[in-house]
N, C-alpha and C positions, 0 to 999 in steps of 0.2 A: 241389473239382474244378478250378476256375480256377487255383488255386495249383499243382496238379499239372501242368496244361497248360503253365504258364510254366516249370516245371522241365524238362519234356520239350523245350520249344522252346529253352531255354538249352543243353541237352545237344546238340541237333541243330546249333545254331549253333557250339558248340565243336568238333563233329565236322567241320563245313565248314571252319572256320578251320584245323584240324589238316591236313586234306586239302590246303588251299591252300598251307600252309607246305611240306608234303612235295613237292607238285608244283612249287612255285616253286624248291625246292632242286634237284630233278631238272633243271629248266630251266637253272639256273645251272651245274650240273655238266656240261652238254652244250654248253658254250661258246655259250650263247644260242640253241641250236637246240632247238625244242620236240620232245620225245620223241613218238613215235607209239605210241598205245595200241591201235591196231587194225591187224592184219596177217593175211594168209592164209598158212597154213603147209602144207607138203607133209606128208602122213601118213607119210613114210618114216623118221622118226626113231625109233630103238629104244633110245636112251640108251646106246649103246656108245661109250666113249671111244676114238677112233682116233688122235688126235695130241695131243701135249703140248709145252709150251714152258716153260722156266724161264729168265727174263730178268733180268739184272742191272740196277740202277738207271741205269747209263750206256747201256743198250740192247744190250749184248753178250749173246750166248747163253751161259748157264751149262750148259744141257743140254736134253734133251727128245727126243721121238720125231718124226721127219720134219720138223724145222725147217730150212727153206732159209736164212732170214736173219731178223735182227731189227735194227731201226734206231730210235734215239731221234730223233724229229723235232723236238721242243722240250721245254720243261719239262713233265714228266709225260705226254708224248705219244709213243706207240710204234707201230710198224708191224711185225707179225710175219707172215712168209710161210712157207708149208708146201709140202712135196713129198708124194709118196706118195698115200695115200687122201684127203688134205686139199688136193690141188693144184688141184682143179677148183672148181666153183661152190659154195663153202662158206657161202653166205649163209643167213641164218635162214629166209627164205621158200622156200628150197630143201630144207628139212628138217633143217638142221644146228643144233646148239646149242653154245654156248660159255659158259664162265664163267672168272672170274679171281679170284685172291686175292692180296692183298699178302702177301709172304713174305720173311723174312730170307735165305732160301736157305742159312742157316747156323744157328748157335745164337743165342739171344736173342729179343727181341720187337721188334715194329714197330707203327706205327699208320697209319691211313689206309685208303683203299679204291681200287679200280680198276673201271672199267666197260669194256665192249666194244661195238663197232659194226662193221657190215659196212664193208669198205673201199670207197670210192667207185668207181664203174664205171671211171673213168679210171685207177685204180690197178691194175686187173686183178682176177682172182679168186685164190683160194687164200691170201688174206691177211686179217688182222683188225686194226682200230684198237684200241688200248688207251689209255685216258686214266686217269691216276692222280692222286690227291688226298691232301692231308694230312688229319689229323683235323679241321681247321677248314674243309675244303672248298676250299682253294686248290690249284691245280695244283702237283704236287710229283713229283720223281723218286722212284720206288719200285721195288724188285725185286719180281717177282711170278711166280706160277704161272698158266699158261693151259691150259685143257683144251677140246678140240673133240670133240663126240660126234655120232653119227648113229644 
């Protein structure tokens, strides 16, 4: 019985270490800003994609629906602004959802990932920050697809 308890404890400890590694990685990916895991959301999201953006690695717009502008702010950091149905308060706590995916926007393959965040209040509404990373987690310029739903 005691041996079995030690196995369970070791498994629990390994789980805690894995969670700490994953959370630490998320912390590093957000430029040292701790992610918030608690938020209140508007119940108005029905999962319908209303706006899309296809952005080249240099920040220029390759295409999309209702994209006003896209700007490369720094290495792997982009600001995408929308018009139309996504021109208002498209923050997550207002019932909006967004996701992004690294994409070649052509043929071939690519590596890495991108994350999204609400644009700071000083930047206005109708815009989303996108941070992209290499497969090692370092900031990197990547072309990507961005989807906004409500």
